[in-house]
C-alpha positions as CSV (number, residue, x, y, z in Angstrom):
1,M,-118.7,-67.5,119.7
2,N,-117.3,-69.3,116.6
3,E,-119.1,-70.0,113.3
4,E,-120.1,-73.3,112.1
5,L,-117.1,-75.2,110.6
6,A,-117.4,-75.9,106.9
7,I,-115.7,-78.7,105.1
8,S,-115.7,-79.6,101.5
9,K,-113.5,-81.7,99.2
10,R,-112.4,-81.1,95.6
11,T,-110.0,-83.2,93.5
12,K,-107.5,-81.2,91.5
13,Y,-104.1,-82.0,90.0
14,G,-104.6,-85.6,91.0
15,Y,-104.9,-84.5,94.8
16,D,-107.8,-84.7,97.1
17,I,-108.1,-81.2,98.6
18,I,-110.1,-80.9,101.7
19,D,-111.0,-77.2,102.3
20,I,-111.7,-76.4,105.9
21,V,-113.3,-73.0,106.9
22,G,-113.5,-72.1,110.6
23,E,-111.8,-72.9,113.9
24,I,-111.3,-76.4,114.7
25,T,-112.3,-77.0,118.4
26,F,-112.8,-80.2,120.5
27,E,-116.4,-80.2,119.3
28,D,-115.5,-80.0,115.5
29,S,-112.6,-82.5,115.7
30,K,-115.1,-85.6,115.2
31,K,-116.7,-83.7,112.4
32,V,-113.5,-83.3,110.6
33,E,-112.5,-87.0,111.3
34,N,-115.9,-88.3,110.0
35,Y,-115.6,-86.2,106.9
36,I,-112.1,-87.5,106.1
37,Q,-113.1,-91.0,106.7
38,S,-116.1,-90.8,104.5
39,H,-114.8,-88.7,101.7
40,V,-111.1,-89.8,101.2
41,T,-111.8,-93.0,99.1
42,G,-108.1,-93.7,98.2
43,E,-108.7,-92.8,94.6
44,T,-105.6,-90.5,95.0
45,R,-102.6,-91.2,96.9
46,H,-102.3,-87.6,98.2
47,V,-104.7,-85.7,100.4
48,I,-104.1,-82.0,101.0
49,M,-105.8,-80.4,104.0
50,N,-106.3,-76.5,103.1
51,L,-105.9,-74.6,106.3
52,A,-106.1,-71.2,104.8
53,S,-109.3,-70.3,106.4
54,V,-108.6,-72.1,109.7
55,P,-107.5,-69.2,112.2
56,F,-107.2,-71.6,115.1
57,I,-106.9,-75.1,116.2
58,N,-106.8,-76.5,119.9
59,S,-104.9,-79.5,121.2
60,S,-107.9,-81.8,120.2
61,A,-107.5,-80.7,116.6
62,L,-103.8,-81.1,116.8
63,S,-104.2,-84.7,118.0
64,L,-106.7,-85.2,115.3
65,L,-104.3,-84.1,112.5
66,V,-101.7,-86.5,113.9
67,K,-104.3,-89.3,114.0
68,I,-105.5,-88.7,110.4
69,M,-102.0,-88.5,109.1
70,Q,-101.1,-91.9,110.7
71,E,-104.3,-93.5,109.5
72,L,-103.8,-92.2,105.9
73,S,-100.2,-93.3,105.9
74,A,-101.1,-96.7,107.0
75,T,-103.1,-97.1,103.8
76,G,-100.4,-95.5,101.6
77,I,-102.0,-92.2,101.4
78,D,-99.8,-89.0,102.0
79,L,-101.2,-86.2,104.0
80,L,-100.0,-82.6,103.2
81,L,-101.0,-79.3,105.0
82,M,-101.7,-76.3,102.9
83,N,-101.7,-72.8,104.0
84,P,-101.3,-73.3,107.7
85,N,-101.1,-69.8,109.4
86,E,-98.1,-69.0,111.8
87,T,-100.1,-69.8,114.9
88,I,-101.0,-73.3,113.6
89,R,-97.3,-73.9,112.4
90,G,-96.1,-72.7,115.9
91,L,-98.4,-75.2,117.6
92,L,-97.2,-78.0,115.5
93,E,-93.5,-76.8,116.2
94,I,-93.9,-76.4,119.9
95,T,-95.6,-79.9,120.4
96,G,-92.8,-81.5,118.1
97,V,-95.3,-82.9,115.5
98,K,-94.2,-80.5,112.7
99,R,-91.5,-82.9,111.5
100,Y,-94.2,-85.6,110.8
101,F,-96.0,-83.4,108.3
102,K,-95.4,-82.4,104.7
103,F,-96.3,-78.6,103.9
104,I,-97.5,-76.8,100.8
105,N,-97.7,-73.1,101.0
106,N,-100.3,-72.6,98.4
107,E,-101.9,-74.1,95.3
108,N,-99.4,-72.1,93.0
109,E,-96.6,-73.9,94.8
110,L,-98.3,-77.3,94.3
111,I,-98.6,-76.5,90.5
112,E,-94.9,-75.5,90.2
113,K,-93.9,-78.7,92.0
114,L,-96.0,-80.9,89.7
115,K,-94.6,-79.1,86.6
116,S,-91.0,-79.7,87.9
117,K,-91.9,-83.2,88.4
118,E,-93.4,-83.6,85.0
119,L,-90.3,-82.0,83.5
120,N,-87.9,-84.3,85.5
121,D,-90.0,-87.4,84.4
122,M,-89.9,-86.3,80.8
123,L,-86.1,-85.8,81.0
124,E,-85.5,-89.2,82.7
125,L,-87.3,-91.0,79.7
126,K,-84.8,-89.3,77.2
127,D,-81.5,-91.3,77.0
């Protein structure tokens, strides 16, 4: 018996972060898809799916991740996966789709990457 899936969105650091809590099963896949379609408006060019509280996804959820990535990519929006556990990473790898995704380990890593990009941008401005 799995608990009700919870999905929420926050915008931070110029990224839409979709926090998902619970297992993503066949029944929940449509809920995730509908949420993404109605809450990702294109105001940011990057969407992060935070999977830190997702212990398990099944093949339907895996198929959904690929579909969402393709749909967002077609509109110029990058999808990044944050905090996927080893089981989820393993499933992505075994099925051969891991190479299509960008990963962020956690929000601290995101902040460090943004600081590094800011610094690089500042240094490029100086001649």
